[in-house]
N, C-alpha and C positions, 0 to 999 in steps of 0.2 A: 504493500500500500504506500510505503514511503516513496518508492520510485515513481509510482503513478502520480502522487501529489507533487513530487519534484518536477515532473514533466508538465503537470498542470500549471505550475508557476512560470514556466519558461516564457509564455506570451507576455506576462506582466514584466518580466525581466527585460525582454527584448523591447517592449514599449518604453520602459524606463531608459534604456540605452538610447533609443531613438529620440525621446524627449530631451535627454541630456545633450545629445549632439546638435539638436535644433535649438538649444538654449531656451526652451519653452518658459522656464521660470524667470528668465531675464527679459522676456518680451515687455515692451513698454506700452504706453497709451495707444500707440498706433495699431495694436493688435487686440484692443479691448473687445471689439465686436466678435472676433473669432473666439476669443476666450469665453465670452459670455454665452455664445452658442454652444460651445463644447460643455461648459458648466451645466447649463440647463438641460441639454439633451442627454449628457452622460448620467447625471443624477436621476433624471426621469426614467431612462432605460434601466438603470440600476435598481430603482425602486420597483418598477413594474415587473422586471425579470425575477425579482425575489418573492413576489406575491404567492405563486403556487407553493413553493417550499415553506414559506411562512404559514400558509393555511394548513399545511400538513403538520408542521411542528406544533401549531396551536391546537391540534386535534379538531379543527373545523372541517377539514377535508379528510375524512377517515377512509382507510383501506383503498387507496388508489391502486391501480394496476402497476405491476413492476415497471413496465415500459414508461408509464406516466411519471412515476417517481424518478426514473433515470433522466427523462427529459426535463423534469423540474430541477434536478440537480445540475444538469448542463446549463439550463437557463440561469440558475443562480450564479454559477461560475462566470458565465459570459457577462451577466449583469454586474458582477463584481468588477470586472475589467472596465466596463463602461462607467461605473460609479467612480472608479479610481481616476479615470481620465477627467471626469467631471470635477472631482475634488482637486485634482492638480490644477485645472483651469481656474477654479474658484479661488484657490490659494494664490495663484498668480495674479488674479484681479485684486485680491486683498493687498498683496504686496505692492501693486501699482498705486493703489489708494494710499497705502501707508507711506510710500516714498514721497508723496505729494504733501502730506501733513503728518510728519512724524511726531509722536508724543511719547509720554513716559511708558505706555504699554508697549509700543513698538521698540523702544530702547530696551525694555526688560526682555522681550522676546528675542531681540537681536543678540544681546549678550548671552542669552541662554543658548541660542543656536551656535554661537562661537565656542561654547563649552558643552555641546550636546552629548558627546561620548561620556564625559565625566558625569553629567547629570543622569544619563541613562543608566550607567553602571551603579551610581549611588542610589538611585530610585529602585533599581532591581534588588540591590542588597537590602534596602530598607523594607521593601515589600516582602522579601523572603523572611526577614526577621519578624515582621509584624503579622504576616498572614499564614506562614507555614505552620502546620500543627506541631512540628518538632520544636518550634520556638514559642512565640506568644499565641499563635493560632486564632487571631481575631476573626478571620474569615468564617470560622465555625460557630463563634459565640455571638456574633452580632448580625444584623440584617444588612441588606443591600445599601440602604441609605447611610448607615453609619460607616460601612466599609468605603463607600464612595466619598464620604466626607474626609476620611483618613487619606484616601488617595489624592484628593484635591489639596489637602494640607501638605502632604509630602511633595507634591509638585510645586506648591507655593514656596515651600522652604528651599527647594532647588532653584527656583527663579530668583529668590532673594539672595541666595548664596552666589549665584552668577553675577548679580548686580554688585555685591560686595567684592568679588574677585575682580570685576571690571574696574571698580573704584580704586582698588589697590594695585591695579595693573598686573594682575596675576593670571596667567593662562591656566586652563584646566589641566590638572595633573595627567589625566588619561590622554588628552591631546598631545601634551608634551612627550609622554612615553611613546605614543604611537608615532609621532614625528621622528623621534630619535631612532626608533626601530626601523621605520620605513626609509629614511633618508641617509642612514649611515652607510658608508662605503663597504660593499661586500668584497671588493678587491683591494689589495695593497696599492698605494699610490706609486706610480712609476716616476722615476727621477729623471 
């Protein structure tokens, strides 16, 4: 199953490579119309394509034929790709608007993005300690609302930490480590 899932992700990876080479996220105001169309169409297709599987998961559509379930699964996967394109375009539009009127929220998100690996790793570690049953196990003891509030709190602490690191001119430790491992010379220098 893992191999099948890996190949199922390949179109998304290839789309990401294509979008990166076309610099989709750096498109400016001149491409707002195209981005708006992709955002609306992609999100609409993503939602509509997920309806059959959502109806099955909610036990509203019970006992569909195996072929129908398979088609619903394929629609869900294809809709996920369309929604991903829609979200990509939506975030590009938000970035265009944020560049025109940057404020404190944009600054906070920008410095968080510059330290995204550090924040990701620290949040993952905190979530492990807070939610894993072998540690504090909050996920089993509280409801969705409380766990969501804890997750938002952890994210907020990460953003505030990124702002503090920016104010102190400190790069993220994980980014520093990754850069040192990535850019160090693998070969001895020739003289």
